LOMAR-5807 format. One record per residue (C-alpha): x, y negated, z; residue number from 1. Coordinates in Angstrom, 2 decimals. Layout:
<rs>
X	Y	Z	seq
X	Y	Z	NUM
...
</rs>
This chain:
<rs>
X	Y	Z	seq
18.03	4.54	19.65	1
14.29	4.41	18.86	2
13.83	6.53	15.76	3
10.38	8.08	15.70	4
8.75	5.98	14.53	5
11.51	3.41	13.97	6
11.02	-0.28	14.62	7
10.16	-2.07	11.40	8
11.26	-5.56	12.50	9
13.40	-5.79	9.35	10
10.20	-6.44	7.39	11
8.71	-8.92	9.86	12
11.58	-11.20	10.90	13
11.24	-14.69	9.49	14
14.40	-14.48	7.40	15
13.46	-11.19	5.73	16
9.66	-11.18	5.84	17
9.33	-12.36	2.24	18
10.64	-9.74	-0.20	19
12.58	-10.62	-3.33	20
10.00	-9.99	-6.06	21
11.76	-11.67	-8.97	22
12.43	-8.30	-10.61	23
12.13	-4.59	-9.76	24
15.91	-4.28	-9.31	25
16.02	-7.27	-6.96	26
13.19	-5.79	-4.91	27
15.02	-2.46	-4.56	28
18.19	-4.27	-3.51	29
16.13	-6.24	-0.98	30
14.77	-3.01	0.54	31
18.39	-1.96	1.07	32
19.51	-5.35	2.37	33
16.84	-5.68	5.06	34
18.18	-2.56	6.75	35
21.85	-3.12	5.95	36
22.86	-1.97	9.44	37
21.20	1.42	8.96	38
22.60	1.62	5.43	39
26.15	0.96	6.68	40
25.85	3.52	9.49	41
24.38	6.10	7.10	42
27.11	5.47	4.51	43
29.83	5.84	7.18	44
28.29	9.08	8.45	45
27.95	10.27	4.85	46
31.63	9.58	4.18	47
32.59	11.51	7.32	48
30.34	14.35	6.13	49
31.93	14.43	2.67	50
35.54	14.18	3.90	51
35.88	17.76	5.18	52
35.03	19.05	1.70	53
37.47	16.51	0.22	54
40.34	17.18	2.67	55
39.90	20.94	3.04	56
41.64	21.74	-0.29	57
44.62	19.57	0.73	58
44.88	21.15	4.19	59
44.46	24.64	2.75	60
47.22	23.98	0.22	61
49.55	22.71	2.96	62
48.77	25.77	5.07	63
49.84	28.01	2.18	64
52.93	26.03	1.11	65
54.26	24.96	4.51	66
53.20	27.98	6.54	67
52.19	31.23	4.85	68
54.66	31.25	1.89	69
57.67	30.43	4.10	70
56.54	32.58	7.04	71
56.26	29.64	9.46	72
53.36	30.70	11.69	73
53.63	27.56	13.83	74
53.03	25.37	10.77	75
50.30	27.74	9.66	76
48.53	27.35	13.03	77
48.98	23.57	12.94	78
47.48	23.09	9.49	79
44.75	25.65	10.16	80
43.87	23.81	13.39	81
43.65	20.53	11.51	82
41.38	22.21	8.98	83
39.14	23.45	11.82	84
38.95	19.98	13.40	85
38.02	18.41	10.07	86
35.25	20.98	9.57	87
33.86	20.32	13.08	88
33.90	16.57	12.44	89
31.98	17.18	9.22	90
29.37	19.27	11.04	91
28.84	16.58	13.69	92
28.72	13.88	11.00	93
26.03	15.85	9.19	94
23.78	15.62	12.25	95
24.36	11.87	12.54	96
23.87	11.39	8.81	97
20.56	13.25	8.87	98
19.37	11.10	11.77	99
20.13	7.89	9.88	100
18.69	9.35	6.68	101
15.34	9.98	8.39	102
15.46	6.60	10.11	103
16.18	4.68	6.90	104
13.59	6.70	4.97	105
10.91	5.92	7.55	106
11.82	2.24	7.65	107
11.49	2.03	3.87	108
8.23	3.99	3.91	109
6.47	2.27	6.80	110
8.01	-1.10	5.99	111
6.51	-0.98	2.50	112
3.17	0.04	3.96	113
3.33	-2.98	6.27	114
4.02	-5.25	3.30	115
1.09	-3.78	1.39	116
-1.21	-4.03	4.42	117
-0.22	-7.62	5.07	118
-0.77	-8.62	1.45	119
-4.10	-6.75	1.33	120
-5.30	-8.57	4.44	121
-4.17	-11.90	3.03	122
-5.97	-11.31	-0.26	123
-9.09	-9.89	1.37	124
-11.96	-9.85	-1.11	125
-9.59	-11.13	-3.83	126
-7.57	-7.88	-3.72	127
-9.63	-5.86	-6.21	128
-9.59	-8.84	-8.56	129
-5.82	-8.46	-8.79	130
-5.26	-4.70	-8.77	131
-7.34	-1.49	-8.74	132
-7.91	0.09	-5.33	133
-6.24	3.33	-6.41	134
-3.11	1.40	-7.40	135
-2.88	-0.17	-3.94	136
-3.28	3.28	-2.34	137
-0.58	4.73	-4.59	138
1.85	1.95	-3.68	139
1.20	2.46	0.02	140
1.59	6.24	-0.14	141
3.72	7.59	-3.00	142
5.73	4.49	-3.92	143
6.74	3.77	-0.33	144
8.04	7.34	-0.11	145
10.05	6.83	-3.31	146
11.71	3.75	-1.77	147
12.74	5.97	1.15	148
14.25	8.49	-1.27	149
16.08	5.68	-3.09	150
17.54	4.41	0.19	151
18.72	7.90	1.11	152
20.48	8.64	-2.17	153
22.14	5.21	-2.42	154
23.57	5.47	1.11	155
24.72	9.03	0.43	156
26.30	7.93	-2.85	157
28.36	5.29	-1.06	158
29.86	8.04	1.10	159
30.37	10.22	-1.98	160
32.24	7.40	-3.74	161
34.49	6.96	-0.72	162
35.29	10.67	-0.67	163
35.82	10.58	-4.44	164
38.40	7.81	-3.97	165
40.19	9.82	-1.26	166
40.41	12.89	-3.50	167
41.55	10.81	-6.47	168
44.33	9.32	-4.32	169
45.41	12.78	-3.17	170
45.48	14.01	-6.78	171
47.44	10.98	-7.98	172
50.02	11.45	-5.22	173
50.43	15.10	-6.20	174
50.11	14.89	-9.99	175
49.72	11.61	-11.82	176
48.33	13.08	-15.08	177
45.65	15.11	-13.30	178
44.65	12.15	-11.13	179
44.30	9.95	-14.21	180
42.12	12.59	-15.89	181
39.70	12.43	-12.97	182
39.65	8.63	-12.83	183
39.08	8.29	-16.59	184
36.87	11.27	-17.46	185
34.42	11.12	-14.54	186
33.01	7.63	-15.33	187
32.77	8.57	-19.02	188
30.74	11.63	-18.13	189
28.34	9.61	-15.98	190
27.95	7.05	-18.78	191
27.16	9.84	-21.22	192
23.86	10.42	-19.42	193
22.77	6.79	-19.79	194
20.85	7.25	-23.08	195
18.37	9.65	-21.45	196
17.55	7.25	-18.60	197
15.41	5.00	-20.81	198
12.97	7.73	-21.94	199
12.95	9.00	-18.33	200
11.96	5.50	-17.17	201
9.23	5.28	-19.81	202
7.84	8.71	-18.97	203
7.81	8.05	-15.23	204
6.15	4.65	-15.75	205
3.36	6.26	-17.78	206
2.87	9.02	-15.21	207
2.87	6.54	-12.32	208
0.30	4.24	-13.95	209
-2.10	7.02	-14.89	210
-1.72	8.60	-11.46	211
-2.87	5.29	-9.95	212
-5.90	5.38	-12.24	213
-6.60	8.95	-11.11	214
-6.45	7.84	-7.47	215
-8.91	5.04	-8.22	216
-11.32	7.50	-9.82	217
-11.07	9.83	-6.82	218
-11.75	6.96	-4.39	219
-14.77	5.84	-6.41	220
-16.19	9.37	-6.60	221
-15.78	9.98	-2.86	222
-17.31	6.59	-2.00	223
-20.35	7.19	-4.22	224
-20.70	10.97	-3.88	225
-24.05	10.79	-2.13	226
-25.49	8.52	-4.83	227
-23.97	10.60	-7.63	228
-25.62	13.72	-6.28	229
-28.91	11.89	-6.03	230
-28.90	10.96	-9.72	231
-27.22	14.13	-10.93	232
-24.09	12.32	-12.09	233
-21.47	14.29	-10.18	234
-20.74	16.57	-13.17	235
-20.12	13.64	-15.51	236
-17.74	11.97	-13.06	237
-16.15	15.33	-12.25	238
-15.48	15.93	-15.94	239
-13.97	12.45	-16.28	240
-11.73	13.17	-13.30	241
-10.68	16.50	-14.79	242
-9.81	14.82	-18.11	243
-7.74	12.16	-16.36	244
-6.10	14.80	-14.18	245
-4.99	16.75	-17.25	246
-3.62	13.56	-18.77	247
-1.57	12.95	-15.63	248
-0.41	16.58	-15.76	249
0.78	16.19	-19.36	250
2.61	12.99	-18.50	251
4.10	14.73	-15.46	252
5.40	17.52	-17.68	253
6.97	14.93	-20.00	254
8.59	13.12	-17.08	255
9.75	16.44	-15.63	256
11.27	17.40	-18.96	257
13.40	14.27	-19.10	258
14.28	14.72	-15.44	259
15.42	18.27	-16.25	260
17.55	16.90	-19.10	261
19.30	14.54	-16.66	262
19.89	17.35	-14.18	263
21.14	19.64	-16.97	264
23.63	17.00	-18.06	265
24.69	16.63	-14.46	266
25.50	20.35	-14.10	267
26.98	20.63	-17.60	268
29.32	17.65	-17.35	269
30.32	18.44	-13.76	270
31.17	21.98	-14.79	271
33.12	20.66	-17.78	272
35.23	18.49	-15.47	273
35.86	21.53	-13.28	274
37.04	23.59	-16.26	275
39.35	20.79	-17.48	276
40.99	20.35	-14.08	277
41.54	24.09	-13.55	278
43.02	24.45	-17.05	279
45.35	21.48	-16.64	280
46.34	22.52	-13.12	281
47.25	26.04	-14.26	282
49.50	24.63	-16.99	283
51.14	22.25	-14.50	284
51.97	25.15	-12.17	285
53.33	27.25	-15.04	286
55.55	24.30	-15.94	287
56.86	24.21	-12.38	288
55.37	20.84	-11.54	289
52.87	22.27	-9.03	290
53.31	24.80	-6.25	291
50.84	27.62	-5.58	292
49.34	25.71	-2.66	293
49.00	22.57	-4.76	294
47.27	24.53	-7.52	295
44.80	25.96	-5.01	296
44.27	22.40	-3.71	297
43.59	21.20	-7.24	298
41.03	23.94	-7.80	299
39.37	22.86	-4.55	300
39.47	19.22	-5.66	301
37.90	20.18	-8.96	302
35.09	22.07	-7.21	303
34.53	19.14	-4.84	304
34.40	16.63	-7.71	305
31.23	18.32	-8.96	306
29.45	17.12	-5.82	307
30.05	13.33	-6.05	308
29.47	13.45	-9.80	309
26.08	15.10	-9.38	310
25.27	12.57	-6.65	311
25.87	9.78	-9.17	312
23.44	11.43	-11.58	313
20.92	11.71	-8.73	314
21.37	8.01	-7.96	315
20.65	7.11	-11.59	316
17.58	9.33	-11.65	317
16.08	8.09	-8.37	318
17.00	4.47	-9.08	319
15.00	4.68	-12.31	320
12.08	6.14	-10.39	321
12.48	3.42	-7.78	322
12.35	0.75	-10.50	323
9.05	2.20	-11.75	324
7.57	2.02	-8.24	325
9.07	-1.41	-7.60	326
7.47	-2.79	-10.78	327
4.03	-1.79	-9.45	328
4.79	-3.01	-5.95	329
5.93	-6.49	-6.90	330
2.83	-6.88	-9.09	331
0.82	-6.60	-5.87	332
3.17	-8.62	-3.66	333
3.33	-11.44	-6.23	334
-0.45	-11.85	-6.16	335
-1.08	-15.26	-4.64	336
-4.15	-16.48	-2.80	337
-6.22	-18.85	-4.94	338
-7.00	-21.09	-1.97	339
-5.27	-24.35	-1.17	340
-5.63	-24.91	2.57	341
-7.13	-28.15	3.79	342
-5.87	-30.06	6.78	343
-8.95	-30.16	9.03	344
-10.45	-27.74	11.53	345
-14.15	-26.89	11.49	346
-16.00	-28.29	14.52	347
-17.32	-25.82	17.12	348
-20.98	-26.38	16.12	349
-20.96	-27.35	12.44	350
-23.97	-28.39	10.40	351
-23.76	-26.63	7.04	352
-25.36	-27.75	3.77	353
-25.27	-25.80	0.51	354
-25.58	-28.30	-2.33	355
-26.45	-25.72	-5.00	356
-29.52	-24.34	-3.24	357
-30.33	-27.32	-1.03	358
-30.36	-25.14	2.10	359
-29.20	-26.75	5.33	360
-28.15	-24.81	8.42	361
-28.65	-26.67	11.68	362
-26.42	-25.95	14.71	363
-27.86	-23.38	17.10	364
-30.86	-22.36	14.96	365
-31.99	-18.91	13.90	366
-32.55	-19.39	10.17	367
-33.98	-16.75	7.85	368
-33.51	-17.21	4.10	369
-36.15	-15.52	1.94	370
-35.53	-15.39	-1.81	371
-37.45	-14.13	-4.82	372
-34.10	-12.80	-6.06	373
-31.97	-11.05	-3.37	374
-28.83	-11.70	-5.44	375
-29.35	-15.45	-4.99	376
-29.47	-15.18	-1.22	377
-26.37	-12.92	-1.28	378
-24.61	-15.55	-3.41	379
-25.60	-18.18	-0.82	380
-24.01	-16.03	1.90	381
-20.80	-15.85	-0.15	382
-20.76	-19.62	-0.53	383
-21.35	-20.18	3.20	384
-18.43	-17.85	3.95	385
-16.30	-19.33	1.17	386
-15.93	-16.09	-0.75	387
-15.31	-16.14	-4.47	388
-18.43	-15.22	-6.45	389
-18.73	-11.62	-7.58	390
-17.63	-11.45	-11.20	391
-16.83	-8.02	-12.57	392
-15.11	-9.63	-15.52	393
-12.40	-10.86	-13.19	394
-11.77	-7.55	-11.48	395
-8.53	-6.01	-12.68	396
-9.05	-2.75	-14.51	397
-6.29	-0.58	-15.98	398
-8.63	1.97	-17.48	399
-8.24	0.35	-20.89	400
-4.48	0.76	-20.85	401
-2.85	3.48	-22.93	402
0.45	4.37	-21.34	403
1.14	6.99	-23.96	404
2.09	4.14	-26.28	405
5.73	3.79	-27.21	406
8.10	0.99	-28.07	407
6.58	-2.26	-29.30	408
3.00	-1.07	-28.74	409
3.76	-0.30	-25.10	410
5.38	-3.71	-24.61	411
2.37	-5.42	-26.18	412
0.01	-3.45	-23.92	413
1.97	-4.48	-20.82	414
2.02	-8.10	-21.98	415
-1.75	-8.02	-22.49	416
-2.22	-6.58	-19.03	417
-0.10	-9.35	-17.52	418
-2.03	-11.94	-19.53	419
-5.37	-10.69	-18.24	420
-4.09	-10.62	-14.67	421
-2.80	-14.19	-15.00	422
-6.07	-15.31	-16.57	423
-8.10	-13.81	-13.72	424
-5.84	-15.53	-11.18	425
-6.18	-18.85	-13.04	426
-9.98	-18.66	-13.09	427
-10.10	-17.81	-9.40	428
-7.75	-20.69	-8.58	429
-9.91	-23.10	-10.57	430
-12.98	-22.01	-8.62	431
-11.25	-21.99	-5.24	432
-9.53	-25.37	-5.54	433
-12.52	-27.29	-6.95	434
-15.06	-28.84	-4.56	435
-16.82	-25.84	-3.04	436
-20.30	-27.27	-2.88	437
-20.84	-26.41	0.79	438
-20.25	-29.04	3.45	439
-19.60	-28.73	7.17	440
-20.61	-31.91	9.02	441
-20.72	-33.73	5.68	442
-17.24	-32.70	4.50	443
-16.71	-30.19	1.69	444
-15.20	-26.82	2.60	445
-12.08	-27.55	0.53	446
-10.92	-30.00	3.21	447
-10.83	-27.36	5.94	448
-8.19	-24.82	6.83	449
-9.23	-21.32	5.79	450
-8.23	-19.83	9.15	451
-10.45	-22.32	10.97	452
-13.37	-21.60	8.64	453
-13.00	-17.84	9.07	454
-12.92	-18.30	12.83	455
-16.18	-20.27	12.87	456
-18.18	-18.59	10.10	457
-18.52	-14.81	9.80	458
-20.40	-13.09	6.96	459
-21.52	-9.48	7.38	460
-23.12	-7.89	4.33	461
-23.74	-4.53	2.73	462
-20.13	-4.40	1.56	463
-18.74	-4.51	5.11	464
-16.84	-1.29	5.77	465
-15.89	0.89	8.70	466
-12.31	2.08	8.91	467
-11.04	5.42	10.15	468
-10.36	5.46	13.88	469
-12.17	5.79	17.18	470
-15.70	4.54	17.70	471
-14.27	1.89	20.02	472
-12.03	0.63	17.21	473
-15.00	0.62	14.83	474
-17.01	-1.68	17.14	475
-14.10	-3.68	18.58	476
-11.22	-3.55	16.04	477
-9.02	-5.99	17.95	478
-9.69	-4.42	21.35	479
-10.27	-7.78	23.08	480
-13.76	-7.27	24.52	481
-14.99	-5.60	27.68	482
-17.02	-2.43	27.75	483
-20.05	-4.37	28.95	484
-19.82	-6.74	25.97	485
-19.51	-3.84	23.54	486
-22.48	-2.05	25.09	487
-24.49	-5.27	24.84	488
-23.71	-5.56	21.11	489
-24.69	-1.91	20.59	490
-27.99	-2.49	22.39	491
-28.82	-5.55	20.29	492
-28.06	-3.58	17.11	493
-30.25	-0.70	18.41	494
-27.23	1.58	18.03	495
-27.38	3.23	21.46	496
-28.52	6.49	19.87	497
-25.46	6.44	17.59	498
-23.23	6.24	20.66	499
-25.23	8.87	22.55	500
-24.90	11.31	19.64	501
-21.09	11.15	19.59	502
-19.28	14.07	21.24	503
-16.60	12.01	23.01	504
-18.22	8.61	23.45	505
-15.95	5.66	22.69	506
-13.06	8.04	21.91	507
-15.00	9.87	19.18	508
-13.47	9.77	15.72	509
-15.14	7.83	12.91	510
-14.21	8.74	9.36	511
-13.21	6.18	6.73	512
-16.21	4.15	5.48	513
-18.32	5.71	8.23	514
-18.65	9.05	6.48	515
-20.48	11.40	8.83	516
-22.89	8.63	9.84	517
-26.18	8.05	8.08	518
-26.69	4.83	6.14	519
-28.82	3.37	8.92	520
-26.31	4.34	11.62	521
-23.42	2.83	9.69	522
-25.41	-0.37	9.14	523
-26.16	-0.72	12.84	524
-22.51	-0.13	13.83	525
-21.44	-2.83	11.35	526
-24.06	-5.17	12.86	527
-22.81	-4.41	16.38	528
-19.24	-5.22	15.30	529
-20.35	-8.57	13.84	530
-22.33	-9.42	17.00	531
-19.39	-8.53	19.25	532
-17.14	-10.91	17.29	533
-19.57	-13.64	18.46	534
-18.77	-16.34	15.86	535
-20.33	-19.78	16.07	536
-22.03	-19.19	12.71	537
-23.09	-15.63	11.88	538
-24.40	-14.90	8.37	539
-26.12	-11.53	7.98	540
-27.18	-10.14	4.59	541
-30.02	-7.60	4.80	542
-28.89	-6.25	8.19	543
-31.87	-3.88	8.53	544
-32.36	-2.64	4.97	545
-31.40	0.97	5.81	546
-33.29	1.43	9.12	547
-36.85	2.48	9.82	548
-39.56	0.03	10.87	549
-39.41	0.97	14.56	550
-35.65	0.35	14.74	551
-36.00	-2.83	12.69	552
-38.57	-4.18	15.15	553
-36.20	-3.51	18.05	554
-33.33	-5.29	16.25	555
-35.52	-8.26	15.35	556
-36.58	-8.82	18.94	557
-33.12	-8.41	20.41	558
-31.15	-10.31	17.75	559
-32.80	-13.68	18.31	560
-32.27	-13.47	22.07	561
-28.68	-12.30	21.73	562
-27.76	-15.18	19.42	563
-29.73	-17.89	21.23	564
-27.83	-21.18	21.22	565
-25.55	-20.17	18.35	566
-26.17	-20.50	14.64	567
-27.50	-17.41	12.86	568
-28.44	-17.14	9.19	569
-30.18	-13.96	8.01	570
-30.73	-13.23	4.31	571
-33.78	-10.95	4.26	572
-37.39	-10.54	3.24	573
-38.25	-8.47	6.31	574
-41.57	-9.57	7.87	575
-40.32	-8.43	11.28	576
-37.30	-10.75	11.16	577
-39.06	-13.83	9.73	578
-41.48	-13.78	12.68	579
-38.51	-14.35	15.01	580
-36.97	-17.21	13.01	581
-36.78	-20.79	14.26	582
-37.07	-21.77	10.61	583
-37.49	-20.02	7.27	584
-35.99	-21.29	4.00	585
-37.69	-20.01	0.85	586
-35.65	-19.84	-2.37	587
-36.86	-19.38	-5.94	588
-34.45	-19.45	-8.90	589
-31.68	-20.15	-6.40	590
-33.23	-23.44	-5.18	591
-34.95	-24.34	-1.95	592
-38.71	-24.46	-2.56	593
-40.01	-24.82	0.97	594
-38.83	-24.79	4.58	595
-40.66	-24.35	7.85	596
-41.96	-21.76	10.25	597
-43.17	-18.42	8.99	598
-46.76	-19.26	9.91	599
-46.61	-22.54	8.00	600
-45.15	-20.97	4.84	601
-47.46	-17.96	4.84	602
-50.45	-20.32	4.86	603
-49.20	-22.96	2.44	604
-46.85	-21.32	-0.06	605
-48.15	-18.55	-2.38	606
-44.68	-17.62	-3.66	607
-43.42	-17.05	-0.13	608
-46.55	-15.11	0.74	609
-46.01	-12.82	-2.28	610
-42.43	-12.02	-1.26	611
-43.39	-11.30	2.35	612
-46.33	-9.14	1.31	613
-43.97	-7.19	-0.93	614
-41.73	-6.69	2.08	615
-44.66	-5.36	4.08	616
-45.41	-2.87	1.31	617
-41.80	-1.74	1.43	618
-42.10	-1.22	5.19	619
-45.21	0.89	4.66	620
-43.24	3.07	2.25	621
-40.62	3.62	4.99	622
</rs>
């Protein structure tokens, strides 16, 4: 059996790959159903683990009545031996149960992480328009762990219920009145704790939501720490984080209080059942309806009954917590892509035309786009790559939510949040399904399959990130290229010195977002990764903005040669790069003003000349 880590095929098989996201409860049930084999094995092992505690009082009572009280040492040895065997079976079952508990927990944990990763990859740049980054991280880390805990307690509860039924049958066969007390009183006691589950749910929901906001703040601070220090803003953001942290602490105390109430009720009511059974059993023995051994058995039954009863309380508590996590998880998994796939594939060497700006991209050319407004050229890159335009108004933000609200106010706040999420999705869908305004070989992008477009056109901009892993994974994430190809991409990006400075070469570790590398080093590694992918159309946005003039000159000379014969579009005002261009397109107010060689435009177009001269002044400042 492969347990560490377990295979997570339950979340990837065709029949179970799509989770049931119609409600939080349905999603939790789905997480149990996809690993029903592990659940059944765990429940069986759990029952075998509970049975020794359930049967020991019966066997002990028989040892006393049939052996010790009548002086039959053979019967005493027989019943004592049976008691020993049952205890050994319970010990072995405990080992098996723990194995399946860990296995099921890991499947729930890593399976949820796979679902989140798959959905995040599918959404791509749309992800942060649907949910804050911190919320996604919380789902992948803490919520996935909660699903593992829910699986464990549900499977254990099934075994506890089986043992409870065995003990109830033994009690009924010995004393009908006492057996009926157990069967009637125990469910009533569990139901008595139901009223506190609603405030527990509300408190845990508030804590979970604000904890996601805290994670988002931490991620933002870490990502922008260098900038914050540069402008002296780290104290302000640190104070904001401290305020939010204290709010999460207060909500955690509230949730913990209600959790303590549930646990208190569990101990109180379980103890009450124990007292009732001992009292009734003593009176039954005094009335001659129970023997001494049977009374001892009943005391043992009563003590055992505390265990399953407390397990039921634990199920209620963790199920509520699981519902809170499931509500957040299905909000992410229900996020749909705004795109409607076309039916055509992009040709190997497409001719691209952007109708909004009037820029055309000819197959195989090295085109540099120079703009009076860098945001316009970045928007052109987004359109060429078919990325939704940046619109902060459509990014989902929970910072305005107040999860301290109660009752109707809380419901209205949640409804407003859902409305804003739906509105953002509707606006994105309207943009994505309308004619895109960029054509490939005369046909609008909306007619092409997204996978085909992504395969042919690659956009690398300042937002491109490095992920944690080895340096080899940073340059070649899919691991499909040779060492010679990777070294060639590094050379073109003038990143040889980055490689030479690493302690373990290709095996050196790279931190998330390239922390530990300078801005220029990170930019060159990102450029090398884009070059190694070798798409037919490569769109680069300011690929040399963070490097010095000497390095920029090396990149400019090598880039044109490396990409010769394939289409390359560079959004930049760098004089070093425009000299290498086959053609330069000059934009003003987002529209094409002139097109030609650098020499032609520098002589004949004053606006272009002003932008390039400004770029030369910037280089001098470097």
